[in-house]
C-alpha positions in Angstrom: 68.7 48.7 -38.9 67.6 45.5 -37.1 64.3 45.9 -35.4 63.3 44.1 -32.2 60.9 41.9 -34.2 63.7 40.7 -36.5 66.0 40.2 -33.5 63.5 38.1 -31.7 62.7 36.0 -34.8 66.4 35.3 -35.2 66.8 34.6 -31.5 63.9 32.1 -31.6 65.6 30.3 -34.6 68.8 29.8 -32.5 66.9 28.7 -29.4 67.2 31.7 -27.1 63.5 32.0 -26.6 62.7 28.4 -26.3 60.2 27.8 -23.5 59.5 31.5 -22.9 55.7 31.3 -22.8 55.8 28.4 -20.4 58.3 30.2 -18.2 55.8 33.1 -17.7 52.7 30.9 -17.7 54.1 28.8 -14.9 54.2 31.7 -12.5 51.2 32.1 -10.2 51.2 35.9 -10.4 53.4 38.8 -11.2 55.7 40.0 -8.4 54.4 43.1 -6.8 55.8 46.1 -4.9 54.1 48.4 -2.4 53.0 52.0 -3.1 54.7 53.8 -0.2 51.7 56.1 0.5 49.3 53.3 1.3 51.1 49.9 1.2 48.9 48.7 -1.7 50.9 46.3 -3.8 51.0 46.6 -7.6 52.7 44.4 -10.2 56.2 45.5 -11.3 55.4 45.4 -15.1 52.9 47.9 -16.4 51.3 48.2 -19.9 51.7 51.5 -21.8 49.6 52.9 -24.6 52.0 55.5 -26.0 52.3 55.1 -29.8 50.9 51.5 -29.7 47.3 52.6 -29.1 47.4 55.7 -31.3 45.3 53.9 -34.0 42.3 54.6 -36.2 40.1 52.5 -33.9 39.0 50.1 -36.7 38.6 46.4 -35.8 41.6 45.6 -38.0 43.8 47.9 -35.8 42.1 47.1 -32.5 42.2 43.3 -32.8 45.9 42.9 -32.2 45.7 45.3 -29.4 42.9 43.3 -27.9 44.9 40.1 -28.1 48.0 41.5 -26.5 46.0 43.3 -23.8 44.1 40.1 -23.0 47.4 38.2 -22.7 48.8 40.9 -20.4 45.8 40.4 -18.1 46.1 36.6 -18.3 49.7 36.9 -17.2 48.8 38.9 -14.1 49.2 42.4 -15.4 46.8 45.1 -14.3 48.4 48.5 -14.5 47.6 50.4 -17.7 49.1 53.9 -18.3 47.8 56.3 -20.9 47.4 60.1 -21.6 45.1 62.4 -23.6 48.4 63.5 -25.2 48.7 60.1 -26.9 46.2 60.9 -29.6 43.2 58.5 -29.4 45.0 56.1 -27.1 42.7 56.5 -24.2 39.6 55.8 -26.3 41.3 53.0 -28.2 42.1 51.3 -24.9 38.4 51.7 -23.9 37.4 50.0 -27.2 39.8 47.2 -26.4 38.7 46.8 -22.8 35.0 46.5 -23.8 35.9 43.6 -26.0 37.7 41.6 -23.3 35.8 39.2 -20.9 38.7 38.7 -18.5 39.3 42.3 -17.3 40.9 42.2 -13.8 38.5 43.4 -11.0 41.5 45.3 -9.6 42.5 46.9 -12.9 44.8 49.9 -12.0 44.0 52.7 -14.5 46.6 55.5 -14.8 46.3 58.5 -17.1 47.3 62.1 -17.2 46.1 65.6 -17.6 47.8 67.3 -20.5 46.3 70.7 -21.1 46.4 74.3 -19.9 43.8 76.0 -17.7 41.6 74.9 -14.9 38.4 74.4 -16.9 40.1 72.5 -19.7 41.9 70.4 -17.1 38.7 69.5 -15.3 37.0 68.6 -18.6 39.9 66.3 -19.6 39.8 64.7 -16.2 36.1 64.0 -16.5 36.4 62.5 -19.9 39.3 60.1 -19.3 37.4 57.4 -17.3 34.7 57.2 -20.0 37.2 57.1 -22.8 39.2 54.4 -21.1 36.1 52.3 -20.2 36.6 52.4 -16.5 34.5 53.5 -13.6 37.3 55.7 -12.1 40.9 56.6 -12.6 43.3 55.2 -10.0 46.3 57.4 -10.7 46.1 60.8 -12.3 49.4 62.4 -13.3 50.3 65.9 -14.6 51.8 65.1 -18.0 55.3 66.6 -18.4 54.4 69.1 -15.6 52.1 70.9 -18.0 50.5 73.8 -16.1 51.1 71.9 -12.9 50.4 74.9 -10.6 46.9 75.1 -12.0 46.2 71.3 -12.3 47.7 70.1 -9.0 45.0 71.7 -6.7 42.3 70.1 -8.9 44.0 66.7 -8.5 44.2 67.2 -4.7 40.5 68.1 -4.6 39.5 65.0 -6.7 41.6 62.8 -4.4 40.0 64.3 -1.3 36.5 63.5 -2.7 37.6 60.0 -3.5 37.2 60.5 -7.3 40.8 59.4 -7.8 43.0 57.4 -5.5 46.5 58.7 -6.3 48.1 61.8 -7.8 51.5 62.3 -9.4 53.6 64.0 -12.0 55.4 62.7 -15.1 58.3 63.6 -17.3 60.3 61.9 -20.0 63.1 64.3 -20.9 66.0 65.9 -19.0 65.0 69.4 -19.8 62.2 69.1 -17.2 64.3 67.6 -14.4 65.1 70.8 -12.5 61.5 71.8 -12.2 60.5 68.2 -11.6 62.8 67.9 -8.7 61.5 71.2 -7.2 57.9 69.9 -7.4 58.9 66.6 -5.8 60.6 68.5 -2.9 57.8 70.9 -2.3 54.5 69.1 -3.1 53.1 65.9 -1.5 52.7 63.3 -4.3 51.9 59.7 -4.3 53.6 58.8 -7.6 56.2 60.1 -10.0 56.7 58.8 -13.6 60.2 59.3 -15.1 62.4 58.0 -17.9 65.1 55.6 -16.9 67.1 52.9 -18.6 70.6 51.5 -18.9 71.2 54.3 -21.4 69.3 57.1 -19.7 70.5 57.3 -16.1 70.3 61.0 -15.2 67.3 60.3 -12.9 69.6 58.2 -10.7 71.4 61.3 -9.5 68.6 63.1 -7.6 65.1 62.0 -8.7 65.1 58.4 -7.8 66.8 58.9 -4.4 64.4 61.7 -3.7 61.5 59.5 -4.4 62.7 57.1 -1.7 63.2 60.0 0.7 59.8 61.5 0.0 57.9 58.1 0.0 56.7 58.3 -3.6 56.0 55.4 -5.9 58.0 55.4 -9.1 56.7 54.4 -12.6 59.4 54.2 -15.2 58.9 55.1 -18.9 61.2 54.5 -21.8 63.0 51.4 -20.4 64.1 50.6 -23.9 64.6 54.3 -24.9 61.6 54.0 -27.3 63.0 50.9 -28.8 66.4 52.4 -29.6 68.3 50.0 -27.4 67.6 47.0 -29.6 69.5 48.1 -32.7 72.4 48.9 -30.3 72.7 45.2 -29.5 71.4 43.6 -32.7 74.8 42.1 -33.6 75.7 41.1 -30.1 74.9 38.0 -28.1 73.8 38.1 -24.4 76.9 37.7 -22.2 77.2 34.3 -20.5 76.8 36.0 -17.1 73.3 37.2 -18.0 72.2 33.6 -17.1 73.0 34.5 -13.5 70.1 37.0 -13.7 67.8 34.4 -15.3 67.9 36.5 -18.5 67.1 34.9 -21.9 66.8 38.1 -24.0 68.0 41.6 -24.2 64.6 42.9 -23.3 64.8 41.1 -20.0 68.3 42.4 -19.5 67.2 46.0 -20.0 64.1 45.6 -17.8 65.9 43.9 -15.0 68.4 46.8 -14.9 65.4 49.2 -14.4 63.5 46.9 -11.9 66.6 46.4 -9.7 66.8 50.0 -8.7 65.4 50.3 -5.2 63.2 53.3 -5.9 61.4 51.7 -8.8 57.8 50.4 -8.2 57.0 49.4 -11.8 58.3 49.7 -15.3 56.0 50.6 -18.2 56.5 48.6 -21.4 54.4 49.0 -24.6 53.9 46.5 -27.4 51.4 45.1 -29.9 53.2 41.8 -30.2 52.3 38.9 -28.0 55.8 37.3 -28.1 57.3 40.7 -27.1 54.9 41.0 -24.2 55.7 37.5 -22.8 59.4 38.3 -23.2 59.0 41.6 -21.3 56.9 40.1 -18.5 59.5 37.3 -17.9 61.8 40.0 -16.7 59.8 40.3 -13.5 60.9 36.8 -12.4 64.1 35.3 -11.2 67.2 36.9 -9.9 67.8 40.7 -10.1 71.3 42.3 -10.4 73.1 43.7 -7.4 74.9 47.0 -7.5 78.1 45.5 -8.9 76.2 43.7 -11.6 74.3 46.8 -12.5 77.5 48.6 -13.1 78.7 45.6 -15.2 75.5 46.0 -17.3 76.2 49.7 -17.8 79.7 49.0 -18.9 78.6 46.3 -21.3 76.2 48.6 -23.1 78.8 51.3 -23.1 76.7 54.5 -23.2 77.3 57.6 -21.2 73.7 57.9 -19.9 72.7 60.5 -22.4 72.2 58.6 -25.7 72.7 60.7 -28.8 70.0 59.0 -30.9 66.8 60.4 -29.2 
């Protein structure tokens, strides 16, 4: 199976990635979109810690994370998303952050509560800022709706006191969609986080339109289906018409599909590789597909919207 690293190395050899760093570096700042609840604008590419920051927290493992995080900030990124459910990821990010001089003053820290019970939830919420090395959490989400009836009142109370600025819910699998939709319809939320990609499109049916209707910002997880999309296209070249979208890689192709949905505020990508990061961030720039082109992208990849591999 061809990995994304192998695919990008091959692409560089044949010139597909020539000039990529300068393309990104030439931009003054990442494009932004507004949070419907307040109008605050945030960049359209976010940095995730799922899997990538689940490390032993030794310098050998933290150093590449520090380099890629620093580059993310240098390229205008400032949204970082984590969760206590991701092993030591929150604490590893805090270790990384403390070793970086150029941390954005407007860093947007997002994490989750992922535990049962009010007291345990409150404990976890208190610990997250210290672990992540930030003064406060900007966005606190209920991870996969876990014990949401208990945790949501606590989130509301923290927001009212000004301890956090935004509240939301997250999910990354279709089994939760019915309950997710019910919560969206009945509870006032600032954000939702949901899985969406050219291969996982179920959220297009109700969730994304409902987010527009309810005035909720949308963070997208799994834009590459946890990396499974790259082997799918490993033996294929980008179509010539991808140039009309200013795409030079499959990663940009996949991310532009996500970002072109009108409900989407930002897409979360996660990587420990600097070349991958620059490649991903380049998707924020240039032309985006219209509805007809989006359908063309779906047809090209040729998946039903419920991929069998994950």
